[in-house]
C-alpha positions in Angstrom: 6.3 56.5 88.3 6.7 59.1 85.6 7.7 61.6 88.3 10.5 59.3 89.6 11.9 58.8 86.1 11.8 62.5 85.4 13.6 63.2 88.9 16.3 60.8 87.8 17.0 62.7 84.6 17.3 66.1 86.3 20.9 65.7 87.2 22.4 64.6 83.8 20.2 67.2 81.9 21.1 70.0 84.2 24.9 69.7 84.6 27.2 69.2 81.6 30.1 67.7 83.7 29.9 64.3 85.4 28.5 64.5 88.8 31.3 63.0 91.0 34.9 61.9 90.5 33.7 58.1 90.6 32.0 58.7 87.2 35.4 59.6 85.7 36.7 56.3 86.9 33.8 54.6 85.2 34.5 56.5 82.0 38.1 55.4 82.2 37.0 51.7 82.7 34.6 51.9 79.8 37.3 53.4 77.5 39.6 50.5 78.6 36.9 48.0 77.7 36.3 49.5 74.4 39.9 49.6 73.4 41.1 46.4 74.8 38.2 44.3 75.8 39.2 44.2 79.2 39.9 46.5 82.3 43.2 47.7 83.3 42.4 46.9 87.1 42.2 43.1 87.2 40.1 42.8 90.4 37.2 45.3 89.3 34.2 43.3 88.1 33.7 44.0 84.3 30.0 43.1 84.0 28.9 46.6 84.2 31.1 47.6 81.3 29.9 44.6 79.3 26.4 45.8 79.7 27.2 49.5 78.7 29.9 48.7 76.4 28.1 46.8 73.8 25.5 49.3 73.0 28.2 52.1 73.0 30.1 50.1 70.4 27.1 48.9 68.3 25.4 52.4 68.0 28.7 54.3 68.1 27.8 56.5 71.0 30.2 58.7 72.8 31.3 57.0 76.1 31.2 60.3 77.9 27.5 60.5 77.1 26.9 56.9 78.0 28.5 57.3 81.4 26.7 60.6 82.0 23.2 59.1 81.5 23.9 55.5 82.7 23.1 56.1 86.3 19.9 57.8 85.2 18.8 55.0 83.0 19.5 52.3 85.5 17.7 54.3 88.2 14.8 54.7 85.9 14.9 51.0 85.3 14.8 50.3 88.9 11.7 52.7 89.3 10.0 51.0 86.5 10.6 47.4 87.7 9.5 48.5 91.3 6.4 50.0 89.8 5.6 46.9 87.8 6.0 44.7 90.9 
C-alpha cells in the first residue's frame, strides 16, 4: 500500500511542469471557479472543481500546486480505499 502511494507521488515530485496538456485545462477551470464561482464551459461538470476549489480558497494554496498534486492525491486515495476494502 505504501509503495503504491509513493509511486503515485513520483511524477509530481520529479517534474516541475504539469504532466499533460489536459492538466492545463484543469488549471484554467480551477481558476475560473475561484474567480467567478462557475466554469466558462457550461457543459463541463463542476463537481471536481468544487472539491479541489474549496481547500484551495480556504488555505490560500496556489492553484498550480493544487492541480499538480491533485491526481496523485486522488490516486493515493483510491489505493488506500482499495487496501481498506
